C-alpha angles and dihedrals in degrees: 000000000000124000125248143094115291090213093077120265125118115259093228125030090212092060118115117269117261136185135217130223127176111225120182111149091280115034114258111225120230095236098048126107093254089062092050097049105030113003097062093051097042092048088070090076098059098084098062108114134202124240091225116045093207101052127102117200128180119214131188116194122184127183132185119248123212091250093049097260123135133208124202118211119195120193138174120211119201124164108317096338132091119205115201100203104179147354110207127176109227134183121235147132123288113265117181090192091075095078088049089054090052091050089051091048092053094046090050089054092046092054091054095052109131106196125072106198099062125102114264115236130173106260093194093057091049092052092050090053091051092047091050092050091049091050089051091053093050093047094049094050096053088194123144092213116082119250104238113213125174132187117202116184093202107072115044145051101294090097088055092049095044088054093040136089093060111165094189128037095222116097094195104069093183094057090042093056091059090063093040089053091051091049089047092052091049093047097044100043092110101028099069094257097305124126115213120221091245091064097046093098095052092045095053092043102256117139129244094268089059096054095104091048090049088050092056090046089053091050093051093048091048094048092056091051097044096244110158103182129073095241133072134192126229095271090054092047091051088052089050092048094049089056100047093043091047107125093211112109093212090055092050092046092052090051091050091049091051089052088057098038097068098168088051092228094133092248132093117217126199090255091056091048090051091053094050089046089054090048092049093047092051093047091050093040094239103150097175091056091050089054093050096042094118092053092049093046087054089050092055092047091050091051098045101026106048092151090061096233091150097241144058131218133224094264087056090054090049090053089055091054094048088056090053130139121313121190114190120233102193118210095003117145124192094210094048091044091055091047091051093047087056091048092053094054108113116250116223112232111207096200105081093201091053089043093054090042093055092048091049092051090048090050092051093047091055099038106027092125095054091040099058091045093052092043090052093048093046090048094052091047092049087047093052093043092050092046094054091040092056091042096056091040086069095048131094088246090071091063089061107031100024122200091342094080090047092056093044094052092042090054090046092056093055088046090059089053096045095043086055101046095040087077095055098069089058096051092103099175092053092046091048089050096050091046094052103034103035138046093237090109087077090064106020117064095222087171087072097055097118092045090052088050090054090048093052088048090056090051090049090053092049091047091051090051095050093043096047097040096049092049099043098037099036119010100047098045090050091052092050093046097040120122119250092250093054094042092057087077089060099044093093090059105033104023117215115013110272117235099200146017092261087077091064098035097057095047123099091254091051097045096047092043094053095046093048091051092051094047092046091049089054095047092044094048094049092047093061115106091248093064100026095055094037096247091138112077111208129178121256126306092018089060087083089070092072129069135048095297092060091048090047100051095037090057089058087066084080087079087068090041094056092047091051090045092059089049089047092053094049097048096059122159101211099032121069105159111091094219090057093055095089102168095097089046092059093044102041101084101037090048090050093050092045091048092052089050092056092044091050091053091049094049096040096052094048095044094048107048120182129206126214114251101174139002125197129178109204134190115275093049095283124150118199119202123192114193140179114267111241116233111270095013101143122177142155128239111269095033125117139214136204122251129207129189116184092197089065098033129338094211104040120099120184130192120235130172117251108244098186120084120247091249091058119102093226141047123241137184133181114212123198112205099236098141145027095272095050091043090055090045091054091047092051095050094039090060088063097044122103115244116268117272119218095352092304128130119284109264134187117193123197099169096133098056120142121212126000100304129109124231112292111268094023116122115249117244134196128201135207124191161341104242129185122257136174098260093059089079094064091109089071090074133065091210124038133183112204117194123184129178115205108307087002087086091077100092089041092055088055089053095047090051089047093051090049091050092049094049091051091050091048090052089049091048091049091049094050092047090051090050093048091042091227127132118260116284118233099230129140094281093054090055092058101122105189110104100161132031131184113196119189117184117188119192138163099215131059090217090064091076090067088070093075104013090125091054093050094050091046092055092047090052102039102035094087092159096051095241095146121056109196122202120180118190124195108195094191089069115083114244121277108276095038113119090227091064098034097100093045089055088050095049091046091055093047098046094045090049093051106032102017091234126117112232094215100048099023089225133103090259114093115234128227125219131240119351130332121254095235094190086059092048093053090042093055093048091049090052093046096045111034117183090011129132108235124195114216114198119182127183119182146069116340093247095087096039097086094048094049095043093047092050090050090054096046093050093045090053099043103037139042090250115095118213122199112196123211124176138187115188131191 
């Protein structure tokens, strides 16, 4: 028989990871009574390993019952797995030597144990316990047929557990100790070489949020060693470090058990479980779990203490770990995954020319739409600049002012173009119409409209600089200093020769030019991220110059700028013919389009009023507004609309993604308070909300309103939209990957709801066609292309899951075909395997098995901990959907944009799966 401890740890920390799955005809659920009474005891056998991986040995073990009944257990041992084939009640004579045989068997196993750091437990007693439990199962069933149970260590959560309970993230304890020792020396420089308990977390590398957890760890390690004071020296710290960095699972299990067992009596009571739950919840910033600690402690005791003894033992805690979280990764293959990883390794090209050529080709493949638009724009600007430069090179002004006038006029011509086309990217109605009604979206990157707007703004700033500097520093001084003979050429344009700068400053051209430069400098400065996002901290009252409001109002200074630009273009020194004054010609059409856009917004918002149906204030400073849907308001999932609240500001309109689906009979938005306007809006609506009930979010309902009015006291809102956004094109793809960070999940929620609605409609359509016996009709629903969706929502706060709890539960209930795969990630919780989140993982598995509800998100969707491994996400989709075209849609802060975009490009080049990346930043 193989060596190893029957209690459950792997004999060698370097052995390969393995999983466990209980198979017995019908699968036994983790939360059922069989698991409580039998599964948890019998699972202790599954970690015994054979000395020879290729041997198969059959064993029959019989033990006498008190009543004289026998049970025969048949097992197969192969490699590191134990197969429990049958449990058969048999008749036989009493033989008191059976117990002795079991004892000898246990001792024989104990002698062959190969690892020294694990906790020694009596194998004979454990086998007796297992045998008694199996006999109880056999006697209670009273069935002639044998109950067949099989343990396979390759398909469940044991691998998670065996790698879990890590108190430090470093795998190399020796290298980690060097850093800890340096930190110890720095922290104890003035304390005579003693480290206080309060500094233990900092010394071993835990963050500030883990100080309470580290304090309990310090106490448990001190109790075991009989240390009575709150300080330790370096030798004691090294002893502590050796234990918490021990790779043996049994050692870590004992350390964790001692943390929970504060009175060191070898038993864990319900009160002690409650305390460790509160500690884990605080460390992981899970306020909801902390409030329900008593309920969850009772759940653990119910599962592990069915006999109601009032305590649990270390082996019970181990069983709970072995039934830890399992997250399915459908279609994943270790072999294929490794092959794919090898394929994705970059190859080094020795030839620099070929290397640069490859990089350029990859860049053009990924950015060809942006490239041709920018090349065309740059080409037009260079053409206009060259045209004006050559034109003035042939005029009399060149004899007096030289190349300076050519440079100034060339820059002025590009300024006319850029001041005209800079308005087009912000004509949202026009762009939405072109996106929805034409095929231009294939060639034109409409998603980059704001980026193009910013690029043009930079070109405007450069043009203003060249135009102004060459006039002020070159042209005007040359006119003032020119000889009488040369100046005669300029008299028809400037009159008598000026003697000072004042002549030029007081003219129409000078006054309008200076005012435009000042206004544009203000608008450009307040539009930068430092001012617009409030990153610059200014003293009062200058602090009003930061934030979105300052950006919004300063941008309206361009109304004055455009008026002055037209005047400036008419009052030219060197051009007298009206048809050669082309400034107004450049600006006419863009200004008309933009004016119609603003007029459309004003009319549409007043003609289509909305009334508030529901208001909800959620954790994380999120305000949800449910509004009536105006007649004729048609939109696509992923689009957004503008919102105006006169009670906050009568002139400000702010964009928000629509979170309702097109098939819903209402409109909804979820607004995160990130600035002054959203903060004021939340305050206005919060004043009208009813106080929370039973710890839930504040909620005001107005479902029974009559007429078009909103509830009395609620602020009135107006909407304008909808407008096109990148995520609206998701229907073009059979497979979509939706990624939302925080409040960036809003457009993705609308898409998820829309997919569910479309799938329902398709099922109803198929059902009706079957009843009628007619072939499927090709209507709008039948043309719905999306067949698989992966939704990843990453958020820092547990309370964020309340925002879309109803949607998550609806998907879990209605998605019968498994079209949508939901993944919720809470980054405040430490990654799976970390001791700080171990108890959270145990509770999550228990509660979900028993009640079907995740303790972190409060939904039927099980949550993951820490951040996703995005490379693994892309890899799994590529393995599951070879030769497919996958649409990747991301909404959130810019920080993740580069990584997701680069991964999409890498996998598109190196696999048969094509990833199209679309992003929407805020």
